[in-house]
C-alpha positions as CSV (number, residue, x, y, z in Angstrom):
1,M,24.1,-7.1,-18.3
2,K,26.1,-6.2,-15.0
3,W,25.1,-5.5,-11.3
4,N,24.6,-2.9,-10.3
5,W,27.2,-3.8,-7.4
6,Q,28.8,-5.6,-10.4
7,L,30.1,-2.1,-11.8
8,P,33.5,-0.6,-11.1
9,D,32.4,2.0,-8.8
10,W,30.0,0.5,-6.1
11,P,28.6,1.9,-4.3
12,N,30.1,5.2,-5.4
13,F,27.4,6.8,-7.3
14,T,28.1,9.8,-9.1
15,W,25.4,11.5,-11.4
16,D,25.2,14.5,-13.7
17,K,22.6,17.1,-11.5
18,A,21.8,19.1,-15.0
19,R,20.5,15.6,-16.9
20,L,18.0,14.9,-13.9
21,A,16.4,17.6,-13.3
22,V,14.2,17.6,-16.0
23,A,12.9,14.4,-14.7
24,E,13.3,15.9,-11.3
25,E,10.8,18.6,-12.3
26,Q,8.1,15.9,-13.9
27,F,8.3,13.9,-11.0
28,L,7.9,16.8,-8.2
29,V,4.5,17.9,-10.4
30,G,3.4,13.4,-11.4
31,G,3.8,13.6,-7.3
32,G,2.1,16.3,-6.7
33,V,-1.1,15.4,-8.8
34,L,-1.1,11.4,-7.5
35,I,-1.4,13.2,-3.8
36,G,-4.0,16.0,-5.1
37,T,-6.3,13.0,-6.3
38,V,-6.0,11.0,-3.9
39,K,-7.3,13.0,-1.2
40,H,-10.4,12.9,-3.0
41,L,-10.9,9.7,-3.7
42,G,-12.9,7.5,-1.6
43,E,-11.5,4.7,0.7
44,D,-11.1,2.2,-1.9
45,D,-10.7,4.3,-5.4
46,R,-7.7,5.2,-2.7
47,N,-6.4,1.5,-1.9
48,Q,-7.0,0.2,-5.8
49,L,-4.6,3.2,-7.0
50,T,-1.9,2.5,-4.1
51,V,-1.8,-0.6,-5.3
52,E,-1.8,-0.3,-8.8
53,A,1.8,2.4,-8.3
54,M,3.6,0.6,-6.2
55,S,2.8,-2.4,-9.0
56,A,4.0,-0.9,-12.0
57,E,6.6,0.5,-10.1
58,A,7.6,-3.4,-9.7
59,V,7.1,-4.2,-12.5
60,T,9.2,-1.5,-14.3
61,T,12.0,-1.4,-11.8
62,S,12.3,-5.0,-12.1
63,E,12.4,-4.7,-16.3
64,I,15.3,-2.3,-15.8
65,E,16.7,-5.9,-13.6
66,G,16.0,-7.7,-16.8
67,E,13.4,-9.5,-14.5
68,I,9.8,-9.3,-16.1
69,L,7.3,-10.2,-13.6
70,D,3.4,-10.8,-13.9
71,R,1.6,-7.9,-13.1
72,A,-1.8,-9.6,-12.0
73,S,0.3,-11.3,-9.6
74,V,2.4,-8.5,-7.8
75,Q,-1.1,-6.7,-7.6
76,S,-3.6,-9.7,-6.1
77,S,-0.2,-10.4,-3.6
78,I,0.3,-6.5,-2.5
79,Q,-3.9,-6.9,-1.1
80,R,-2.6,-9.0,0.2
81,Q,-0.1,-8.4,2.0
82,L,-2.1,-4.7,3.1
83,G,-5.5,-6.6,3.9
84,L,-7.0,-5.8,1.2
85,A,-9.9,-7.9,-0.9
86,A,-7.6,-10.3,-3.3
87,D,-8.5,-13.1,-5.9
88,D,-6.9,-16.5,-4.8
89,R,-4.4,-16.4,-7.7
90,R,-0.6,-18.6,-6.6
91,V,1.8,-16.6,-7.0
92,A,5.0,-17.2,-8.2
93,P,8.0,-16.6,-5.4
94,R,9.6,-13.6,-7.4
95,E,6.2,-11.6,-7.5
96,Q,6.0,-12.9,-4.0
97,G,9.1,-11.0,-3.0
98,T,9.0,-8.6,-4.9
99,A,5.9,-6.9,-3.6
100,E,6.8,-8.4,-0.7
101,M,9.6,-5.9,-1.0
102,M,6.8,-3.0,-1.8
103,V,5.0,-3.4,1.3
104,D,7.8,-2.8,3.8
105,L,8.7,-0.1,1.2
106,Y,5.0,1.9,1.8
107,R,5.3,1.0,5.0
108,T,8.8,2.4,6.7
109,F,9.4,5.0,4.3
110,S,10.3,7.3,6.1
111,A,12.7,5.5,8.4
112,P,15.9,5.8,7.9
113,L,17.5,3.3,5.4
114,S,20.0,0.9,7.1
115,Q,21.9,-2.5,5.8
116,P,19.5,-4.4,8.3
117,M,17.3,-3.3,5.8
118,I,18.4,-3.1,2.3
119,F,19.5,-6.9,3.4
120,G,16.3,-8.0,3.6
121,W,14.5,-5.7,1.0
122,H,17.4,-8.9,-1.1
123,R,15.9,-11.6,0.7
124,M,12.8,-10.4,0.0
125,L,13.4,-9.6,-4.3
126,M,15.4,-13.1,-3.7
127,S,13.6,-15.1,-2.7
128,G,12.6,-19.0,-4.6
129,R,16.6,-17.8,-6.3
130,Q,18.6,-20.9,-6.9
131,D,20.7,-18.6,-8.5
132,V,22.4,-16.6,-6.4
133,N,24.2,-17.1,-3.3
134,D,24.5,-15.1,-1.3
135,V,21.2,-13.6,-0.2
136,G,20.6,-10.6,1.7
137,C,24.1,-10.3,3.9
138,R,27.5,-8.2,3.6
139,C,29.3,-11.4,2.1
């Protein structure tokens, strides 16, 4: 399997809007349900839901790239980075870096996307990797 940046049309992506319409609608409805639910939760439950949503996104997105992460380690790392109570498990660099990126994204979601931001996320995701030569840079 090739990385996105190894594809011949990188970075010029194209897509069929009609093929995504149903998925987009489901996403928007689900997002509305989530927001409505969160408004009725207490702070502890809201924090737990946030951690679970972030870790689910991190784990499933990583699976797309062929990377299998330990969900409990990702959740523990996210909790620590958000200043929430977490267990004292040792977290591997790949789970730590992924969690760090998810928390950064959570905190900066409304900021304009920039190359430094993308390169920073790449450095976080590649934390501890020895098989990638150029990390977090335009090389």
